[in-house]
N, C-alpha and C positions, 0 to 999 in steps of 0.2 A: 657562374653560368651553370644551370642544372644539367645533369647528365641525362641525355635522352636515349632510350633504347627501344628498338622494335621488339615487342614481346614474341613475335613469330620467329625471331632469330635465335632465341634462347632455347636450349634443349628442354624438353618437357619435364625431365627429372629435376632440373634446377628450378623450374617454375613451381613444381610440387613442393620442393623444400622451402622456397620463399613463402608460398601460401601457408604452409604448415607453421612457419615461424610467425607470420603475421597473425594467424589464428591464435597462437599461444600468447601473443602480445596484446591482443584485443581485450578490452574490459569485458569479462565474461558476464558481468551483471547486466550488460546491454545486449547480450547475444541470446535471442529467444530460444535457441536450441540447447543452451547450457543449463546445468543444474543450479548454478549460482543465480541465474536470471529467474528460474522457476521458484527458488527459495525466496528471493527478494519479493516477487509478486505475491507469494503465499503469505509472507510476513505483512505486506501492505494490506492484504485482504483481511487478515486476522486483526490488525490494528483498526481497520475501518469497522469491523464487526464489534470490537471492544468499544470504540467511540459511540457507535449506535446504541449499544447496550447501556453504556453509561448515561447517554442522553435520555433513553427511555426511563432508566431508574430515577434520574433527577426529575423528569416530568411526572412520574408516578408519585414521587415524594411530595412534589409541589401540589399535586392534585389532592393527595391525602391531607396535607396541612390545610388547604383551602376548605376541604370538606369538614374537617374537625372544627375550623373556625366558624363555619356556618352552623354546625350542630351546636357548638358552645354558645353562639350568640342567640340561637333559637331557644336553648334551654334557659339562658339568663333572662330572655324576654318572657318566658313562661313563668319564671320565678317571680317576676315583678308584678304579674297579674294577680 
């Protein structure tokens, strides 16, 4: 059977100590006020930026290859004439 307490019956200093312990135990990566959370979000944003940059590079490379293929096919067509 769980222990039930009325929070109003506890002295304020004990409540502050409990709150402080709970705050220290909380996963700081999920606490928007913590440096760990801010670092995690920054890393996620940087990773997303890298992914976008990689995608752009791949698309640019694909476009360049397609352009070269078209130019090469046009040049070979001209050679045949």
